[in-house]
C-alpha positions as CSV (number, residue, x, y, z in Angstrom):
1,M,172.3,-17.0,19.6
2,F,175.0,-18.7,21.7
3,E,176.2,-15.3,22.9
4,F,172.7,-14.4,24.2
5,T,172.2,-17.7,26.0
6,S,175.7,-17.3,27.6
7,Y,174.7,-13.8,28.9
8,L,171.4,-15.2,30.0
9,G,173.1,-18.0,31.9
10,L,175.4,-15.5,33.7
11,F,172.4,-13.4,34.5
12,L,170.5,-16.3,36.0
13,A,173.5,-17.6,37.9
14,A,174.0,-14.1,39.4
15,F,170.3,-13.8,40.2
16,A,170.2,-17.2,41.9
17,A,173.4,-16.4,43.8
18,A,171.8,-13.3,45.3
19,T,168.8,-15.2,46.7
20,L,168.9,-17.4,49.7
21,L,169.9,-20.3,47.4
22,P,173.4,-21.6,47.9
23,M,174.9,-20.6,44.5
24,Q,177.9,-18.7,43.3
25,S,178.2,-16.6,40.2
26,E,181.8,-15.5,40.3
27,A,183.1,-18.7,38.6
28,A,180.8,-18.1,35.6
29,L,182.0,-14.5,35.3
30,V,185.7,-15.5,35.6
31,A,185.3,-18.2,33.0
32,M,183.5,-15.9,30.5
33,L,186.2,-13.2,31.1
34,L,189.0,-15.7,30.5
35,S,187.4,-17.0,27.3
36,G,187.9,-13.6,25.7
37,H,184.7,-14.0,23.7
38,Y,182.7,-11.4,25.5
39,L,182.9,-7.7,26.3
40,P,184.1,-7.4,29.9
41,V,181.9,-4.3,30.5
42,T,178.8,-6.2,29.3
43,L,179.7,-9.2,31.5
44,V,180.0,-7.0,34.6
45,A,176.8,-5.2,33.8
46,V,174.8,-8.4,33.2
47,A,176.2,-10.1,36.4
48,T,175.5,-6.9,38.4
49,A,171.9,-6.7,37.0
50,G,171.2,-10.3,37.9
51,N,172.7,-10.1,41.3
52,V,170.9,-6.8,42.2
53,L,167.6,-8.2,41.0
54,G,168.1,-11.2,43.1
55,S,168.6,-9.0,46.1
56,V,165.5,-7.0,45.2
57,A,163.6,-10.3,45.3
58,N,165.0,-10.8,48.9
59,W,163.9,-7.3,49.8
60,V,160.4,-7.9,48.5
61,L,160.2,-11.2,50.3
62,G,161.3,-9.4,53.5
63,R,158.6,-6.8,53.1
64,G,155.9,-9.4,53.0
65,I,157.3,-12.0,55.3
66,E,156.8,-10.2,58.6
67,H,153.2,-11.3,59.0
68,L,154.1,-15.0,58.5
69,R,156.8,-15.2,61.2
70,H,154.3,-16.6,63.8
71,K,153.5,-19.6,61.7
72,R,154.8,-23.0,62.8
73,W,156.2,-23.8,59.4
74,F,158.1,-20.5,59.1
75,P,161.8,-21.4,58.2
76,V,163.4,-18.9,60.6
77,S,162.8,-18.9,64.4
78,E,161.4,-15.7,65.9
79,A,164.6,-15.4,68.0
80,K,166.8,-15.5,64.9
81,L,164.7,-13.0,63.0
82,A,164.6,-10.7,66.1
83,K,168.4,-11.0,66.4
84,A,168.8,-10.1,62.7
85,Q,166.6,-7.0,63.2
86,V,168.6,-5.9,66.2
87,M,171.8,-6.2,64.2
88,Y,170.2,-4.2,61.3
89,R,169.1,-1.5,63.7
90,R,172.6,-1.4,65.2
91,Y,174.5,-1.1,61.9
92,G,171.8,0.5,59.8
93,Y,171.5,0.7,56.1
94,W,175.3,0.9,55.7
95,S,175.3,-2.8,56.3
96,L,173.9,-3.2,52.8
97,L,177.4,-2.4,51.5
98,L,178.2,-5.9,52.8
99,S,175.5,-7.4,50.6
100,W,178.1,-8.9,48.3
101,V,179.7,-11.0,51.1
102,P,178.9,-14.7,50.9
103,L,176.7,-16.1,53.7
104,I,175.8,-12.8,55.3
105,G,174.9,-10.6,52.3
106,D,171.7,-12.4,51.2
107,P,170.1,-12.3,54.7
108,I,171.0,-8.6,55.1
109,T,169.0,-7.8,51.9
110,L,166.0,-9.9,53.3
111,V,166.2,-8.1,56.7
112,A,166.4,-4.7,54.9
113,G,163.0,-5.6,53.5
114,V,161.6,-6.6,56.9
115,M,162.9,-3.4,58.4
116,R,161.2,-1.4,55.6
117,E,164.4,0.1,54.3
118,P,163.4,2.7,51.6
119,F,163.8,1.0,48.2
120,W,165.8,3.9,46.6
121,R,168.5,3.7,49.3
122,F,168.4,-0.1,49.3
123,L,168.9,-0.2,45.5
124,L,171.7,2.4,45.5
125,L,173.7,0.7,48.2
126,V,173.2,-2.8,46.7
127,I,174.2,-1.7,43.2
128,L,177.4,-0.1,44.7
129,A,178.3,-3.2,46.7
130,K,177.5,-5.9,44.1
131,G,178.6,-3.9,41.1
132,G,181.8,-3.0,42.8
133,R,182.5,-6.6,43.7
134,Y,182.1,-7.7,40.0
135,L,184.1,-4.8,38.8
136,V,187.1,-5.5,41.1
137,L,186.9,-9.2,40.2
138,A,186.9,-8.4,36.5
139,L,189.9,-6.0,36.9
140,V,191.9,-8.6,38.8
141,V,191.2,-11.3,36.2
142,L,191.9,-9.1,33.2
143,G,195.0,-7.6,34.9
144,S,196.4,-11.1,35.4
145,M,195.9,-12.1,31.7
146,P,198.9,-12.0,29.4
């Protein structure tokens, strides 16, 4: 049971880290890798799944948020949202390969929803970006272990 809850904790940390919440999941992954109690491939898969699903939540939010942007309580100014849309148009869907980057990755996934990026392409690029990041991190950590 402890193993399941540990994987669940990693999944939830990775999910939250992919949303607009200020969280980080890499530390949890590294700690679990260093413990030697878990299969690295499973850890990478669980972290990737959680992080990708968090990005999907951003994409869904972006799809529905457009009609709310004129409300006074909307958390992002129209100018900032318009600027983000211009940037997304400029760099296109390839910018989703930066979805793993702290601070800019989560807003990119939200704007992709606003811009009506096709879900299949969004999902493919986000899986590559986020899964690649966790895979590289795991290889670095495991490669540095005695």
